[in-house]
N, C-alpha and C positions, 0 to 999 in steps of 0.2 A: 583217744577220741571215742565217741559213741559208735556202737556197731552199725547204727543206721545213718551215719554221716558219710556221704560219699561225694562224688563230683558235683560241682555247682553249689556247694554249701560253704560254711565258714572254714572248712578244712583247707580249701584252696588258699584262703587268706592267711591262715596260720602258717601253712607250709611256705608261702611266698615270703612272709616276713622273716621266718626263721632262716631261710636260705638267701635272704637279701636280693631276691630277683623279682621282677615285676609280675611274672606269671607262674611262679612256683618251680624254679629250676632245681638243680641238685648239686650246687657247688659244695655244700656241706655234706660230705659223703657219709658222715655218721648220723644223719637225720633218720629216725625211724618212726613210723606211725604204728602205735599199739592200739588195737581195737579191743576195748574193755567194756564189759557191761556193768551197769549199776553205778549210780552217782558216788556212793560212798567208796566203792572199789577204786574209782578213778582217783579220788583224793588220797586214798591209801597208797597208790602207786607213787604219788608225789612225796608223801611222808616217809616212805621207806627208801627213797632215792632211785626208784625204778623208772621214773619219768620226770621231765622238766615242766611240761605244760599239759593241762587237761582241758579238753574242749567238749562241753555238753551239747546235746541236741536242744531244740527249742521247746521241748515238752516237759522239762524238769519243773518242779514246784519248790516253793520256799522251804518246805520241810526236808527237801533233798540237799539244800545248801546251808541251812542255818547251823546245825551242829558241826557239819564238815568244815565250814568256814572257821568256826571257833577253834577247831583242832589245828587247822592249817595256819592260822594267825599266831597261835601260841607255841607250836612245835618248832624248835630251833635245834636241829641235830648238829653234831660236830662237823665242822667244815663248811657250815653255812656262811660263816664270816659275819661281818657287822650288819649285813642286810637283815638278819633275824629271820622270822617266820615267813611263810608264803603269803599269797594274796589272792583274793577271789572277787571278781566283779562281773558285770555283764560285758558283752562284746565291745561296747563303746567305752568301757572303762569306768562306768558309773557304779557306785556301791549299790548292793542289792538290799532293799528294805524288806525285812522279814516280817511282813504283816499282810493282812488281807487287803487286796486292792480296794480302795474306798468306793469306787463307783460301781463295779460289777460284782464284787465279792469273790473274784477269782484269786488264785494263789500261784499262777504259772509265771515262770521266768521267760517270757516270750522274747526278750532281747538276747537270749542265749546266756551262756555262762562260760567264762574262761578263767582258769586258775593257774598260778605259777608256783613252783616249788620253792622252799627255802633256799636262799643262795642263788636264785635265778639271775639276779642282776650281775653277780660276780662272774658267772659262767658265760652269760650271753652278751653282756655289755649294754643292756637296755633295762630300764625299770619296767615294772608291770604296766604302769600307766602309759609309758612311751610305746610299749609293745601293743597295747590296746588301741592307741591312736593310729598306729601304723595299720593294724588290722581293719579299723573302721574306714580307712581310705581305700581299701581294696574293693574292686568291683564285685567280687563274690559275696560280699556282705551286704551290698546295696539293697537287695530285695528282702533281707531277712527281718530286721526289726519291725514289729507292728503287724506281721502276718497272722499272729494268733488272734482271731476275731473275738475271742471271749476275754481277752486281756483288757485291763482298765484303759490303756492308752488306745488300743484298737477301737474299743467301743466309743471312745471320745472322738474318734474321727480325725485325730491329728495326723497330718501328713508330714513325713520327714523331709530332710533336705538332701544336699549332695552326698552325704555319707549314709543317709537312711531315707531314700525316696519313698514315695507313696506305696502303700500296699496295693495289691491288684485292684484295679478300678471296679467299682460296683456300677453297673449300667444305670443311667437315669431313664426317665421316660422319653428319651430323645426320639424324634421321628425316625422312621426307617431310612436307612442309608447314611445317617449321621453317626460320627464316631462317638461312642459312649464316653462320658467323662465321670470322674469320681463324684460320689455323693459326699458333701461336707457335712460334718456332724457337730453338735454341741458337745460339751464335756459330759453331759448326761446321756449321750448316745442318740439324741434326737436328730433326725435328718433335716437339713436345711432345704426343704422342698417347698413347693408352692403352698401347701397347706400351712406350713410353719410360718412363711412370710405373711400369708394372709391373716393368720391368727395374731401375729404381732401388730398388724395394722388394725385389727378388730378390737384390740385392747382399749383403744380410745375412741371407738365408734367409726373408724374408717373401714372400707372394704365391705364385703358381703359374706354372710354365714355360708360356710361350705365352699367358698371360693378357693380352688386349688391352683390349677394352672401348671404351666411347664417351666421348670427352672433349668437353665444351662450354665455349667461351670466353665468360665473362660479365663484365659490369661490376659491381664491388662496389657496395654501397649507398653513396649519397653522404653519408657522415658525416664527422666531423672526421678520422678516422684515415687512410683510404686515399685521400685527395684527391691527385690527380696534380699534380706541378709541371709547368711548361711544357716541361721537358726530361726528364721521366720519365713513364712510363705504368704504371698498375696494372691487372692483370687477375686474374680469378678463374677457375681451372680446376675444373670439376666433372667428376669421373671416376666413371663407373659401370662397375666391372670386369666383364668377361665371366664368366659362370658356369663353374665348373670344379670338379673333385673336391677334397675336403678343405677345411679352413677357410682354407688359404693365408695364415695369419697375419692374417686379417681380424679386426677388432674388437680388435686389439692395437696397442700402440705400437711398431712395428718401428723398427729403426735404419736410417738412410739410409746412402748410400754414403760419406758423409764422417764416419761414426762418431757422429752425433748422433741423438737420438730423434725419429722421425717422428711426426706428429700422429695422435691417435686420431679415428676417425670411425665411423659406423654401418656395417653390413654391406653396404649397397647403394651407397655413394658415398664419395668422398674429395674434400674441398674444400681446395685449396691456392692460395696467393697468388703471383702472378708480378709482380715489380717489374723493369722494364727501364729502364735509363738511356740516353737518346738524346741525345748530346752536340752534334752539329753545330748544332742550333738555337741553342745559346748564342751562337754567333758572330753570328747574325742579331739577337739580342735585347739583347746587352750593350753598354753604352757603352764599356767597357774590356774587350774580349773576351779578350785575352791573359791578363790577371790573373784575370778571372772564370773562364775556362776551366781554367786551371791549378789554381785552388782547388777547383772543383767536381769535376774529375777525381780529385783527391786525396781528396775527401770520399767519393766513390763507391767508390774503391778501399779506403778505410778501412772503410766499412760491410761490404764483402765479406770483408775480413780479419777484422773483429770477429766477424761471424756465423759464419764458418767455424771460427775458433779458440777462441771464448769462449762460445758458446751453451750447450754442455754444462756447463761449469763454473758458469755463472750459474744455470741451471735446477737444478743440484744444490744450489746454495747458497740456493735459495728466492727468487732474483730472477728471476722468470719472464720469458722472451723467446720469440719464435716459434721453434719447432724447425726447423732448415734441412733441406731435402730436396735442393736442388741449388744450388751457388754457382759462378758463372762470372765471372772477372775477367780482362780482356784489356786490359792497359795498353800503349799504343803511344807511347812517350816522344818519338819523332821526329815524330809527328803526332797530337797529343793528341785532336783532334776525332774521330778514327776509333777511339778506345778504346771498349770495350764492357763493361758490367757488368750482371749479371743475378742475381736472387735468386728462388728458389722456396722458399717457407716455409709453415709452418702458418698457417692463417687463423683469426681470432677472430670467429666468427659472431655477429651481433647478438642471436640468441636465447639466447646464453650470456654475452655480454659487453656492457657499456654504456660510454659515454664521456660526459664533461662538458666544456663549453667553459671553465669555471672549476671548480676542485675545491672542493666544499662542505666546511665545517669537519669534518663527521662522517667524511669520507674522507681527510682530511689524514694521520692516523696510518698509514693503509695505504700511502700513497705514500712517506712518510718512512721507513716500515719497509722498503719495497723498496729505497730508496736506501741505507739502512744495511746491508742484506744484501749489496748490490753492493760497497759501499765496504769493509766488514769483510773480505770475501773476499780482497782484494788489498792491504790496508792495510800499508804499510811493507815490502812484498816487493820490495826493490830489484832483485834479479836478474830476477824475472819481468817487472817493469815496464820495465826496461831492454831486455830482449829483445823485448817486445811493441812498444815504441816505437822500435825501430830503432837503439838505442844500443849494440847488439852485432850480430854477423853473424846475420841471419835473413831469410827470403825474403819473408814478408808482415808488414807492420808497421802500427801504428796511430799516431795523432797523438802526438807527444812532448808537446804541450800541447793538452789536450782543450778543446772549445768552438769556436764559430765567431766569437766576439767578442773573443778575446784580441788584444792590441795588434799582435802580429806578423802577424795575418791581415787587418788593416784597412788602409785607405788612409791614408797620412800626412796627407792633406788633411783628414780627419775631425777629427783632433786639432788641427790648425792653425786650423781654422775654428770650433772649439768655443766660445771666449769670445764672438766676435761673434754667432754664431747663438743662443747662449743668451741674450744680452742682448736680441736682437730678440724671442725667444720670451717673455721676461718682460714686455717692453713691450706686447706684444699682450694678454696676460692682465691686466696692470695697467689698461690703457685700457678693456678690456671690463668689468672689475669696477667701475671708477669710473663708467662710463656707466650701469651697472645699479644704481648706488647702493649697491653692496656695499663698504662702507668697510673691513671686516676683510680681505677678499681683496686689495683694492687696496693696503692698507698692507703686507700680507705680501709680495706680488710686488714692491713698490717699496722694501722695506727694504734697507739696506746689507748686512746679513748674507746675505740671499738673493742679492743682486746679485753678490756676490763668489764665489759657488759655481762658476760656469763657469770663470773664470780660475784659481782655486785648484785645481780638479780637473784642468784641462789641465796645469798646472805640475807636478802630482804624479803624473800618469798613468803615466809610465815607471817611476818608483820603485815605485808600487803594483804594476804588472805584474811587475816584476823580483822583488819580494818574494814574489809568489805562484809564479812559474815557477821561481825558484831555491831554493824551500823544500827542506829536507833530505828525503832519501828516507823517513825514518821518519814524515813527515807526509803523504806522497803515497799515492795509490791510483788505481784505475781510476774515471773519472767518465763519466757518460752524455754530458754536453756539450750536451744539448738537452732537459732534463728538464722538460717542460711538460705541461699537461693534455691537449693534442692528441695526445701520444705515450703516453698511459696508458689502459689498459683495466681495467675493474672487473668482477669476476665477479658474476653476478646469479643469482637463483633457486636451483635445486637445486645448481648448480655451486658457488656461494658457500658453501652449507652443508656440502658434502662436502669442502671444502678446509680444514677447520679444524684439521688436525693439523700445523701448521707451527711449533709451539713457542711459547714465551712471546712476548708482544708482537705476536701475529698479529691483525690487524684486518680480515681479508678478503683474498681473493686479488687481486693486481694484476699486470698484465703490461705490458711496455713495448716499444716499437718505435723504429725510426729511429736508427741508430748511425753516421751520417755524421760526427759530430763527437766521437765517443767517443775518449778517450785518457787520458793521465796528468794528474793534477791533484790538488787538495785537495777532499775530500768536501764541504766547506762551499760550494764554488763551485756544485755542483749544487743545494744547498739555497737559496742566494741567488737563483739563476736561477729556481727553482721559485717562490720567494716573489714575485718581480717579475712573472712571467708568468701565474701560475695561481691566486693567492690574492687574492680581493677583501677578505677579512677573516679574521682568526684570532686567538684568544687574548683575545677581549673588546674589541679595539680597533675602534671604530665606523668609523674613517676609514682603517684600514690594518691592519698585522700587528704583533702583539706579538712582536718579534724575540726577546726573551729566552725567551718561552714556546715559540717554534718551535725554537730551538736546544736547549732543555731536552728537548723531545720527541725531537729527533734524537739527543742524547746517550744518552737512555734506550734508544732503538731500537738504537744501536750496542752498548750493553752487552748487550742481548738477542741480538744477532747474533754477538757475539764467539765463543761456544762453537760455534755452527753453522759459522762460518768454519773453526774448527779441525777439525771433523769432515769438512768437505768438501775441505779443502786437502790438497795432496800431502804436506805436512810432518806432518800429523796432530797439530798443535799450534797454539795460538793464533797470531795474526799476530805477526810479529817485533817490532813496536812495541807498547808498552803502550797501553791504552785512554786516549785523550786526556781531559784534564779538561774539565769543562763551561765553566770560565772561559777556557781556551785556545780552545775551539771558538767561544765568543762573540766573542772578539777577532778570530779569523781570519775569521769570518762577516762582520764589519763591513768588513774589507779587501776580501773578495770582493764585498760589496755595492757598495763604491765603484767597483770595477773594472767591474761591469756597468752602473752608472749612467753612467759615462764613455761607454760604448758607446751607451746608449739616448738620452742627451742629445745626443750628437754625430751619431747616425745618423737618428733618427726623431722624437724628441720636439720638437726645435727647429723642425720644420715644423708642429707641431700648432697649430691655431687654436681659439678658443673655440667657433666655430660647428661645427667638425668634432667637437670633444669632445662637444657636445650631441647631435649626430647619432649618434655612437658609443654614447652612453648610451641613446638611444631604440632603437637596433638591437641592443643587448646585445653590443657589441664585446668581444673576448676579453681584450685587454691592460688590466689594471685601471687603470693611471695614464692611459690614454687615454679613459677614460669617466667620470671623476669629478674635479672640481676639488679635492675634499677629499683624494682619493688622490694626486693630482698634488702638492698642497701637502705631504702627508705625505712623499712621495718626496724632495722638495727639502729639507724640514726635516731629515729623518734624514741626508741627505747632508751638510748643513752641520754637524750634530752629529758625525758620524763623521770628517769632515775635521779638526775640532778635536782629536779624540782621536788621529788620525794625527799631527798636528803636535806634540802633546805627547809622543809616543813611547809612548802607552798601548797601541797596537795591535801594535806591533812587538816589545815586550819580553815575549814569551811563549815 
């Protein structure tokens, strides 16, 4: 370790991981800490076999690690075994990019450096990446990454998560007696203060020159909607503009710098939401960091592109989304973990909007209407969809195949293991039903028809996926990709009553968020996903969803949305494709149903136990088929029915 690394630093974490104790005990009596100066000298100790691990301080630079990493990777002394050379990364396990930091021009390794000797895995029983993931979870490391204020990431103002929380807060101009909060920054280092927000509004004529005001950083209410993921953080900015002459555009919906409509607020404050995507943590949390990181970087870039390019069109078409104020997308393809994405958008306050963990039947028409207006706006528009999805020359693109569960985005092992995992899942529930004396459930889970579902679904998965993704353009549209209850907001109170002029088929104002997986697809894929994730019951079915009734509702909503799409579209005419028939939509829905069931049986349901299901029911878990044996049986039974229709050709001859 470095001579200047002492208590309260990463050394505590390294010691704890090496001794397998929470707080750095001494079960391994042969553990020794060697205090060695100079970065090259530390690596030399690894190369000559005098040390197993080297931990640098937070002040090393890329010239300290570039040549030494090359030596460490290529040097494989006798006795190292099949593991080959050593490895060098930052404390979170991310590879170090040996270039100048793009934003600040700095060269420091402010996330620290940890190196392991050749043969480390053979001696210690953990790979280097596993070692780093364990280090990153330790409390002693929590305050380290990002403390270097001249580092590219620190200047960008990106705040870490559970394994890399925020650097020390920089006080705002908060009034005396109030707790100071951190200043949020853009990737270029610009503070998101009153002057910054005022300037954004001035770009299109709103606000007043020189209007600064006071900005307070807040945590949004802990509801379904704004819950932060481990690698993203959500903040609420409350801006009280400074008083100045004229109305400055206050109390109006000004247009932001990117040409979209900014949110309306009262004369005294503006509430906006800030979503920051912090990617290095993924490397410390993911069992397959390379695959996971690549997919998540693409999803955040997708959301930024979607919000920037499509928010205005969707709001005009009656499919309400948060109006963007500032969108920042910084993709670094040569070092994905240093990519940065940031959204500043309209906020849906709880005094005007409500959410539900599951959508009650009375609100289903409102959500289906929102989906229909989204889908009708882009239905069959091959040129626009091709440009948006990167199938022609364009700077920012969205997914060519919307959703996170399509076969191309999943691990091949999921599909390979589906038959065996499904059989084990059935055996658990059959045994539990027999033990409880429930003969009907035991007979269902043990029936040959149900037992064949896993193998049949796995054998047909690729054909089903290809049928959906290779559908002709006249059937394709823009899909949300994650259309679930947690991403829906329902207007309430006065706002709901004032929003009634949206044309035929309007059942109350709905807004949607989260566009990481939005892209090109079939409209019924959103409908099938919504059915699985957000509906406990619909259409009079006590144990599930009346699929025909749901698709009929969707077809009716599409018919109502078709004229609106013509009015909002650039063509000034209905979508290029004719309105699909109800029978066509029902057949396509069943194919989309099978595609999602393949994912849920392969990824999550196969792990479900009867005990866990009972616990979910008592706690009101959100996913319907994970909280009710009746709903789980309905899911499997419908899958068996639809597989039979697929095999007969009844679903593909449309």
